[in-house]
Backbone as a ProteinNet text record, in pm:
[ID]
protein_1_A
[PRIMARY]
MAYKIAIIVGSLREGSINRKVARSICALRNDNLDCSMIDIGDLPLYNQDLDSSPPEQWQRFRQQIAEADGVLFCSPEYNRGIPGVLKNAIDVGSRPYGQSVFDKKPGAIVTASPGSIGGFGANHQIRQACVFLNMPVMQQPEAYLGHVSDDSFEESGCLKDGPVKKIITGLAHAFHDWVDMIHRSRQLLAEDSAHRSQQRTKEHA
[TERTIARY]
4908.6	5027.8	5012.5	5106.2	5100.4	5166.2	5089.5	5144	5190.1	5301.6	5362.4	5291.3	5229.5	5146.2	5210.1	5236	5275.9	5161.4	5148.5	5031.7	5084.3	5022.4	5053.2	4934.2	4960.2	4852.2	4869.3	4757.3	4768.3	4757.9	4780.6	4781.3	4901.9	4965.6	5084	5050.7	4929.3	4893.9	4899.9	4967	4989.3	4850.2	4757.9	4629.3	4523	4571	4479.5	4386.6	4257.4	4162.5	4187.8	4252.2	4287.3	4403.6	4490.3	4598.3	4545.2	4444.5	4383	4302.8	4239.7	4165.2	4262.1	4375	4475	4518.1	4545.5	4595.1	4478	4357.1	4249.4	4240.5	4265.7	4268.5	4375.2	4492.6	4598.6	4564.1	4508.1	4473.4	4374.5	4287.6	4182.6	4235	4342.5	4398.6	4546	4591.3	4737.1	4788.6	4704.6	4748.5	4779	4724.2	4740.1	4800.8	4798.8	4854.3	4963.8	5087.8	5202.9	5218.7	5161.6	5146.7	5261.9	5303.6	5403.1	5357	5359.5	5330.7	5452.5	5434.4	5547.9	5548.2	5656.2	5667.9	5680.3	5592.9	5605.4	5624.6	5624.9	5635.1	5768.6	5869.4	6011.3	6053.3	5961	6004.7	6016.2	6135.5	6144.8	6051.7	5996.1	5909.6	5975.6	5893.6	5950.9	6002.8	6124.5	6189.1	6270.1	6232	6298.8	6445.8	6491.2	6640.2	6714.1	6645.6	6709	6708.1	6659.8	6647.2	6786.2	6880	7010.3	7087.5	7042.4	7103.6	6997.5	6905.7	6787.8	6821.3	6746.8	6766.9	6751.3	6816.6	6809.2	6666.6	6587.9	6441.7	6367.4	6397.1	6332.3	6373	6500.3	6544.5	6486.8	6477.3	6416	6272.1	6198.9	6056	6040.1	6109.7	6096.1	6127.9	6231.3	6261.1	6154.9	6095	5987.4	5866.5	5832.7	5721.2	5753.7	5875.1	5918.2	5916.7	5942.6	5948.1	5810.1	5707.5	5573.4	5497.6	5408.7	5322.8	5197.5	5165.1	5047	5055.9	4971.8	4973.2	4830.6	4823.9	4697.8	4707.3	4618.7	4614.1	4499.9	4533.5	4429.6	4447.2	4345.6	4367.1	4240.7	4267.2	4158.7	4144.7	4049.4	4025.2	4050.9	4137.4	4164.6	4105.4	4011.6	3961.5	3912.2	3840.5	3788.9	3893	4011.1	4115.8	4218.1	4322.5	4432.7	4519.8	4547.8	4644.1	4779.2	4842.7	4964.2	5072.8	5084.8	5191.1	5171.1	5049.2	5029.3	5057.7	5012.8	5037.1	5186.1	5261	5408.2	5465.6	5416.4	5464.6	5437.4	5319.4	5285.6	5378.9	5407.3	5497.1	5643	5688.4	5822.7	5835.4	5737.2	5742.8	5723.9	5670.5	5637.4	5751.5	5848.6	5959.2	6092.1	6189.5	6193.5	6094.9	6058.9	5955.8	6003.1	5909.2	5944.1	5994.9	6021.1	6073.6	5988.1	5856.3	5766.9	5766	5779.2	5773.9	5627.2	5536.4	5393	5342.8	5420.7	5375.7	5332.7	5206.3	5147.9	5124.9	5138.8	5120.4	4963.8	4909	4765.2	4744.2	4634.8	4612.5	4467.4	4447.5	4309.1	4316.2	4200.4	4190.9	4076.9	4114.5	4014.8	4027.7	3913.1	3911.1	3811.3	3849.1	3764.1	3757.4	3641.3	3625.4	3515.2	3525.2	3415.4	3291.3	3309.3	3199.6	3115.8	3013.3	2920.4	2959.9	3043.9	3077.4	3201.3	3266.3	3373.4	3494.2	3528.6	3644.1	3630.1	3505.3	3474.2	3566.9	3586.8	3665.8	3806	3870.8	4008.8	4016.3	3927.1	3921.2	3928.8	3854.3	3850.9	3969.6	4029	4148.7	4268.7	4272.4	4373	4356.4	4230.8	4201.4	4244.6	4222.6	4263.5	4413.2	4490.2	4631	4679.8	4605.4	4643.8	4623.3	4528.7	4510.6	4641.1	4692.9	4820.7	4935.8	4933.1	5045	5037.7	4937.1	4922.7	4903.5	4828.5	4797.2	4657	4648.4	4512.2	4454.3	4362	4303.5	4168.2	4150.9	4030.5	3909.2	3805.5	3691.2	3587.2	3568.4	3463.9	3523.2	3483	3388.4	3456.4	3371.6	3424.5	3427.6	3515.6	3528	3538.4	3420	3418.3	3354.2	3430.3	3384.5	3348.5	3224.6	3172.8	3143.7	3146.1	3106.4	3202.3	3328.1	3429.7	3505.7	3512.4	3583.4	3660.4	3728.7	3810.1	3723.3	3595.4	3504.3	3472.3	3514.1	3486.3	3581.6	3687.7	3791.8	3806.1	3855.8	3889.9	4018.7	4050.2	4173.8	4297.5	4283.7	4393.7	4414.3	4321.5	4338.4	4256.9	4205.3	4127.9	3978.8	3909.5	3771.5	3684.9	3588.9	3490.7	3391.5	3322.7	3221.2	3111.2	3068.3	2967.6	2969.6	2889.9	2886.6	3018.1	3101.1	3230.4	3325.9	3328.1	3412.9	3370.2	3237.7	3185.3	3233.1	3228.2	3273.7	3424.9	3499	3642.5	3678.8	3606.9	3636	3614	3505.8	3483.8	3591.2	3634.3	3737.5	3869.9	3905.2	4035.4	4036.2	3929	3925.9	3927.1	3856.5	3851.6	3987.8	4058.1	4183.1	4287.8	4289.9	4375.5	4341.2	4217.4	4178.5	4216.4	4206.5	4243.8	4394.7	4475.7	4620.4	4657.2	4592.7	4618.8	4582	4469	4422.5	4515.8	4556.3	4648.7	4778.3	4839	4966.7	4959.2	4851	4835.2	4805.7	4726.5	4696.8	4825.3	4906.9	5031.6	5122.4	5126.5	5205	5155.8	5021.9	4965	4991.2	4981.3	5009.1	5158.8	5242.4	5386.9	5413.4	5347.2	5371.8	5314.8	5195.4	5136.4	5222.6	5277.7	5364.6	5490.6	5542.3	5665	5628.8	5517.5	5469.4	5455.7	5398.2	5377.6	5511.3	5602.1	5731.9	5810.7	5792.9	5856	5794.8	5661.8	5593.2	5636	5655.1	5703.4	5847.8	5928.1	6065.4	6072	5982.9	5978.5	5931.7	5833.2	5774.3	5876.3	5970.9	6072.4	6205.8	6210.4	6336.6	6369.5
8867.5	8796.6	8652.7	8593.7	8456.4	8366.5	8273.7	8183.9	8056.5	8008.8	7886.5	7763.7	7688.2	7574.4	7444.1	7351.9	7215.1	7127.5	7067.8	6975.2	6830.6	6754.1	6618.2	6529.4	6455.8	6375.8	6231.8	6173.7	6038.6	5929.7	5958.9	5863.5	5876.5	5773.1	5775.1	5782.8	5753.4	5752.1	5885.9	5902.8	6027.5	6089.3	5996.7	6045.2	6051.2	6048.9	6049.3	6160.2	6132	6249.3	6338	6289.3	6379.8	6467.8	6419.5	6508.1	6619.3	6579.4	6678.9	6779.9	6734.2	6829.3	6928.6	6878.1	6965.2	7071.3	7031.1	7123.4	7225.3	7186.9	7276.3	7383	7345.3	7438.4	7545.7	7497.3	7596	7687.6	7627.5	7712.6	7820.5	7790.2	7883.7	7995.5	7971.4	8078.6	8095.8	8089.9	8101.1	8236.4	8338.5	8469.2	8475.4	8388.7	8394.4	8266.1	8157.1	8029.5	7982	7983.6	7932.5	7788	7705.7	7562.3	7473.7	7380.4	7285.3	7141.7	7050.2	6911.4	6851.8	6786	6725.2	6580.2	6527.7	6384	6296.3	6202.4	6111.1	5966.8	5938.1	5801.5	5739	5814.4	5759.6	5757.7	5792.7	5795.7	5655.1	5619.9	5482.9	5483.1	5360.9	5345	5394.6	5458	5515.6	5405.9	5423.1	5332.1	5409.4	5410.1	5488.7	5464.3	5346.6	5319	5412.8	5474	5560.5	5706.5	5738.8	5882	5946.7	5864.7	5925.1	5949.6	5887.2	5908.4	5895.1	5995.2	5988.3	5979.2	5902.6	5899.8	6037.6	6055.6	6182.3	6218	6119.3	6147.3	6203.6	6151.4	6205.2	6346.5	6375.8	6508.6	6610.3	6567.4	6657.3	6685.5	6580.3	6597.2	6684.8	6671.5	6743	6888.5	6918.3	7055.4	7123	7050.9	7106.5	7144	7059.3	7088.8	7202.3	7205.5	7310	7444.6	7454.5	7584.6	7632.2	7550.6	7589.7	7668.3	7754.1	7832.9	7754.9	7653	7570.7	7441.7	7346.7	7210.8	7173.4	7128.4	7085.4	6931.8	6854.9	6710	6683.7	6616.8	6564.9	6418.6	6343.5	6197.1	6118.6	6004.5	5902.7	5827.6	5742.2	5653.4	5509.6	5443	5300.3	5212.3	5132	5039.8	5117.9	5225	5319.6	5381.6	5399.2	5460.8	5538.4	5583.2	5660.8	5566.4	5604.8	5524.2	5512	5401.3	5372	5471.8	5516.6	5609.5	5744.2	5787.2	5908.1	5901	5789.8	5769.7	5767.9	5700.2	5699.3	5842.9	5920	6056.6	6138.6	6123.5	6189.1	6144.1	6015.1	5960.1	6013.1	6016.8	6067.4	6215.4	6290.9	6433.3	6467.9	6375.6	6400.6	6363.3	6299.7	6248	6312.9	6308.7	6254.5	6323.7	6257.3	6316.4	6452.6	6546.4	6682.3	6775	6713.8	6792.7	6783.7	6767.1	6755.6	6881.8	6860.6	6975.8	7017.6	6940.1	6976.3	7065.6	7081.6	7156.9	7300.2	7329.8	7461.6	7505.9	7413.5	7449	7451.8	7559.7	7558.6	7462	7386.3	7284.2	7279.8	7201.4	7171.2	7030	6964.6	6825.3	6816.3	6751.8	6727.5	6582.9	6512.2	6376.8	6363.2	6291.9	6276	6132.2	6091	5949.9	5936.1	5838.6	5804.4	5754.6	5706.6	5662.1	5774.6	5734.6	5837.8	5908.6	5848.6	5913.8	5996.8	6002.3	6097	6088.1	5965.5	5949.8	5998.5	5991.1	6042.7	5982.3	5849.9	5776.6	5824.8	5840	5885.5	6028.7	6112.1	6252.2	6262.9	6187.8	6202.8	6135.8	6036.8	5975.7	6073.1	6145.9	6249.8	6362.3	6400.3	6502.2	6456.5	6330.6	6279.9	6285.9	6253.5	6260.2	6407.2	6502.7	6641.3	6700.4	6642.5	6689.6	6662.3	6548.6	6511.5	6591.6	6616.8	6694.5	6839.3	6883.2	7024.7	7118.9	7071.7	7148.4	7210.6	7346.9	7408.8	7379.1	7286.8	7248.7	7321.4	7373.5	7440.4	7343.1	7384.1	7305.6	7310.8	7433.1	7456.7	7534.4	7512	7409.4	7263.9	7162.1	7029.1	6986.8	6895.5	6855	6702.1	6642.7	6496.2	6493.9	6487.5	6498.6	6363.4	6336.7	6207.7	6214.7	6101.5	6092.7	6176.4	6178.4	6245.6	6140.5	6164.8	6072.5	6148	6090.1	6154.9	6244.8	6213.6	6291.5	6427.1	6441.9	6562.2	6675.5	6632.9	6728	6757.9	6883.2	6919.8	6849.8	6865.2	6804.1	6868	6986.1	7058.9	6998.9	6916.8	6858.3	6931.7	7049	7129.6	7085.3	7111.5	7075.7	7149.8	7077	7141.6	7218.8	7317.8	7387.3	7297.2	7319.3	7236.2	7235.4	7154.5	7157.1	7128.3	7038.8	7009.2	7132	7189.4	7309.4	7422.5	7433.7	7540.7	7515.1	7392.9	7361.1	7386.3	7345.4	7365.5	7511.2	7590.3	7732.6	7795.2	7761.9	7813	7765.6	7643.7	7587.3	7657.7	7688.1	7748.8	7890.7	7967	8094.9	8086.6	7991.5	7977.2	7936.4	7848.2	7802.6	7915.5	8003.8	8114.4	8201.3	8231.3	8312.9	8246.1	8115.7	8043.6	8053.8	8031.8	8045.3	8184.8	8280.1	8426.3	8459.7	8416.1	8444.6	8389.8	8259.1	8194.7	8274.2	8308.1	8376.7	8517	8592	8728.7	8733.4	8638.4	8632	8611.2	8516.6	8490.4	8613.9	8686.8	8804.8	8914.7	8934.5	9029.2	8990.2	8863.9	8816.2	8840.2	8817.9	8836.4	8987.5	9074.3	9218.5	9262.7	9211.1	9249.8	9202.1	9081.2	9033.6	9116.2	9159.7	9241	9377.6	9428.6	9560.9	9562.2	9451.9	9444.8	9427.4	9356.3	9339.8	9468.9	9552.7	9687.1	9773.4	9766.4	9847.7	9807.2	9675.6	9629.8	9674	9680.1	9724	9867	9951.2	10091.4	10118.7	10039.3	10055.3	10024.7	9934.3	9896.9	9965.2	10057.8	10127	10221.3
3874.2	3905.5	3864.7	3785.8	3745.7	3849.4	3911	4008.2	3942.2	3989.1	3938.7	3993.1	3912.4	3947	3904.9	3994.1	3958.3	3941.9	3830.8	3797.4	3809.3	3896.4	3905	3853.6	3749.2	3688.3	3732.6	3777	3830.4	3727.6	3599.2	3494.3	3405.6	3365.3	3285.6	3135.1	3101	2958.9	2896.3	2788.6	2716.7	2677.8	2634.8	2595.7	2709.4	2830.9	2950.3	2949.4	2978	2983.9	3093.9	3204.9	3313.3	3277.8	3192.9	3142.5	3053.1	2972.6	2884.8	2966	3075.2	3160.9	3225.8	3266.3	3329	3230.7	3109.5	3003.8	2976	2982.5	2958.3	3065.4	3193.4	3305	3278.5	3237.8	3213.1	3095.9	2992.1	2871.6	2906	3000.6	3038.2	3123.7	3195.1	3283.3	3268.4	3138.2	3112.2	3144.7	3172.8	3207.6	3357.6	3435.9	3579.6	3640.9	3564.6	3619	3521.4	3570.5	3498.3	3532.6	3447.8	3478.1	3420.7	3499.9	3452.1	3493.1	3395	3417.5	3480.4	3593.2	3668.9	3644	3589.5	3552.9	3681.7	3696.7	3812.1	3767.8	3643.4	3594.5	3616.9	3639.4	3653	3797.2	3889	4033.3	4085.5	4138.7	4203.4	4320.5	4351.3	4463.7	4593.1	4673.5	4797.1	4890	4938.4	5028.2	5130	5249.6	5352.8	5359.1	5318.6	5320.3	5228.8	5134.6	5036.3	5078.1	5192.7	5237.4	5252.3	5293.5	5311.8	5186.6	5076	4947	4840.1	4836.9	4745.2	4602.4	4523.5	4376	4309.8	4199.6	4132.6	4092.4	4059.3	4023.3	4141.4	4259	4378.9	4404.5	4385.3	4411.7	4315.8	4186.5	4085	4115.4	4152.1	4182.7	4302.4	4410	4528.6	4500.8	4419.4	4385.4	4304.5	4208.1	4129.1	4211.3	4308	4389.5	4492.7	4543.1	4637.2	4574.8	4444.3	4376.4	4332	4343.1	4296	4401.3	4351.5	4445	4482.8	4407.7	4429.4	4360.3	4394.1	4334.4	4291	4168.7	4113.1	4085.5	4154	4128.4	4030.4	3919.4	3818	3812.6	3844.7	3850.4	3806.8	3759.7	3742	3872.8	3876.7	3996.2	3951	4022.8	3996.9	4112.3	4080.4	4187.6	4311.9	4281.9	4387.2	4475.7	4417.9	4495.5	4412.8	4484.3	4416.3	4335.1	4211.8	4128.6	4201.4	4194.3	4265.8	4232.1	4109.8	4071.8	4140.9	4160.9	4227.9	4382.1	4436.9	4576.2	4606.4	4514.9	4529.9	4525.5	4430.2	4420.5	4550.7	4604.3	4730	4843	4849.6	4951.4	4936.1	4810	4784.2	4824	4786.9	4818.8	4967.6	5040.3	5181	5274.6	5222.5	5302.2	5271.2	5353.5	5489.1	5579.2	5687.1	5782	5832	5823.1	5866	5753.4	5637.5	5526.8	5401.2	5424.2	5309.5	5222.2	5092.2	5000.9	4971.1	5018.5	5005.7	5116.8	5219.9	5339.3	5303.9	5340.6	5328.8	5180.1	5088.6	4947	4917.1	4871.6	4830.3	4721	4720.9	4624.2	4574.1	4469.4	4425.6	4362	4367.1	4319.8	4216.2	4103.9	3994.1	3961.7	3955.3	3907.6	3794.2	3692.5	3573.9	3530.5	3483.6	3449.1	3340.4	3257	3166	3242	3365.4	3451.5	3506.8	3578.1	3625.8	3748.8	3838	3964.9	3960.3	3844.2	3824.8	3918.3	3957.1	4041.5	4183.4	4234.1	4370.5	4472.1	4465	4569.2	4569.3	4454.3	4446.5	4491.8	4454.3	4495.9	4646.7	4718	4863.6	4928.9	4867.3	4923.9	4906.8	4797.6	4776.5	4882.3	4905.5	5005.3	5143.5	5175	5302	5317.5	5212.2	5218.6	5241.6	5173.4	5182.5	5320.9	5393	5536.2	5610.8	5601	5670.2	5617.2	5480.8	5423.2	5459	5530	5577.2	5458.3	5362.9	5241.6	5249.3	5239.1	5230.1	5088.5	5088	4952.7	4932.4	4815.9	4777.9	4793.3	4864.6	4886.2	4780.6	4724.8	4623.1	4512.5	4384.9	4347	4349	4385.2	4376.9	4234.4	4197.5	4058.1	4047.3	4043.1	4008.9	3871.9	3768.7	3634.8	3572.8	3560.9	3509	3357	3291.5	3149.5	3064.4	3099.5	3020	2938.4	2807.7	2716.5	2613	2529.7	2420.2	2341	2321	2245.4	2308.5	2439.7	2512.1	2476.2	2399.1	2369.5	2215.5	2191.5	2048.8	2008.7	1882.2	1831.3	1905.3	1945.1	2014.2	2154.5	2204	2335.6	2445.4	2405.4	2508.2	2502.3	2609.6	2616.9	2517.7	2464.4	2378.5	2466.9	2403	2473.6	2524.2	2646.7	2705.6	2857.7	2925.5	3071.3	3139.4	3086.2	3151	3145.1	3026.1	3011.3	3103.8	3117.5	3206	3352	3393	3527.6	3546	3444.8	3449.8	3444.3	3360.6	3363	3497.8	3567.3	3697.1	3796.9	3782.4	3875.1	3848.4	3720.5	3685.9	3754.6	3747.3	3806.4	3962	4012.4	4156.9	4214.3	4140.7	4184.2	4191.1	4088.9	4091	4214.5	4237.9	4350.7	4481.8	4491.2	4610.6	4642.5	4535.8	4554.9	4589.6	4530.4	4551.6	4697.4	4744.4	4878.1	4984	4963.3	5056.1	5069.6	4951.8	4958	5009.7	4966	5016.5	5164.2	5211.5	5352.6	5437.9	5389.9	5466	5461.2	5349.9	5341.6	5438.6	5444.5	5535.7	5683.1	5713	5849.2	5886.4	5787.8	5818.5	5840.9	5761.7	5774.7	5910.7	5948	6077.1	6192.5	6179.7	6287.9	6301.7	6185.9	6185.4	6248.7	6214.5	6264.7	6417.5	6466.1	6614.8	6688.3	6625.6	6680.5	6689.4	6586.1	6584.5	6694.4	6709.6	6811.5	6949.3	6976.5	7109.7	7137.7	7029.5	7044.5	7079.2	7019.3	7048.1	7190.6	7234.9	7366.2	7475.2	7443.4	7546.2	7522.5	7431.7	7398.6	7510.1
[MASK]
+++++++++++++++++++++++++++++++++++++++++++++++++++++++++++++++++++++++++++++++++++++++++++++++++++++++++++++++++++++++++++++++++++++++++++++++++++++++++++++++++++++++++++++++++++++++++++++++++++++++++++++

């Protein structure tokens, strides 16, 4: 089964290495992950005053996330934290309060950087936000990809053979299995609940 995955990239640069990493993940599992890059560069800054009449860009973004089976965050780290454009997208999707489109969406987080720590700080700030968003986020394998540069990719934009591609290949398979497990578990729980309800109805008939 191909699950619909919304990919949110925390960089607006077209040649972003995180955007290329995201595309590589999709290419590695295009049989099981139906990926879509979600544009966040045009989202007006979140302002609660606009909740009663949200901008069209907010509505489009919220609908795209709501329709997805899972969310993949791929982001650089800016000043040891989440890029502002990504934090704004998270805020837009999480509001109005109680109507978050991220609620219960299985997710995964990948951060890549030319530096040695691979966006560790941003990765964990995104994880912290996901806790409040009530998103079951894949814990393993962790993906702090260091020493990633334009030379890490082929002309097609996909990763060259090597250690980084090996990590991403494992992550792509694990993410599909994670999304599949979350959705199948919920289905089984719903069926079990319905079965118990039917049994109680019969017992009191």
